N, C-alpha and C positions, 0 to 999 in steps of 0.2 A: 628253319629253312623257309624262306619267304617265297612268294610266287614270283617276285622280280628276279630271283637268283636261280631259277630252275635251269639246270644245265644238261642233264642227261635225258635221253628219250623216255626213260621210265618216269622221271620226275615230271616231265611235260605231260605224259599220258595220265598221270594221277593228279594233275594240277588242281582239279576241282574238288579234291578230297581235303578235308580239314587237315591243317598241318600237323596237329597232334597225332593223327592217325597215319598220315602220309609218311612222315619221317620214320615211324616205327615199322610200318609195312615194308618200306623200301629197305631199311636196315636188315629186317628179318628175312626178306626175300633174298637179298644178296648173300647173307650168311648161309641160308639154306642151299642156294646155288653153289656156293664155294664148297660147302661140306659134302654135297652130293658129288661134285666133280672130284674131290679128293678121296672119296670112299673106295675101298678095295673089297667091299662086301665081307668085311670082318668087323672088328670092334669099331672102326671109324664109320661104318655104315650106321651104327647106333647114334652117332653124333648128328648125322643127317636127319634121322627120325626125330630126334629131340628138337632140332631146328624146325622141322615141319610142324610139330606140335605147337611150338611158340608162334609160328606164322599163322596157323589156324586159329589160335586164341586171339591174336590181333585182329584177324578178319571177322571173328565172331563178335568182338566188341564193336568193331566198325559197323557191322550189320545191325547190331542191337541199336546203336545210336541212330543210324539212318532210318530204321523201321519204327522205333518207339520214342526217340529223342533222349533216351537214357541208356547207359551201358554199365557193365560191371567195371569199376575202375581198374586201371593197370596196377599190378602189384597185389591184387586181391584174387583169391582163388575163384575160378569159375565153377559153374554148376556141373556136377557129374551127370551126364546124360544117360549113363548106362545103369543107373540104380532104379 
C-alpha cells in the first residue's frame, strides 16, 4: 500500500505510519470491527477477542519501533507481560 494510493479515511489518517505497520494495523482493525459486529456474545465473541489480541500485538510492535527503533518481528512470539 503506497502513500499515493491511499483511498479510505482510515488509510489517510494513518498515512504517516510506515507501510509495513499501516497495512497490518488497518487489516487487523477491520477484521476486529467485522468480528465484533458479527458477535452474538457466544462462541463468535471469542473470535472478536482473538482479533483484539492480534490488533494489540501489532500496536505493541509499532510502539516498540517508534520508541526504540527496534521491534519484535511479526511472526515471532511477543513477551509475556504477566510473568
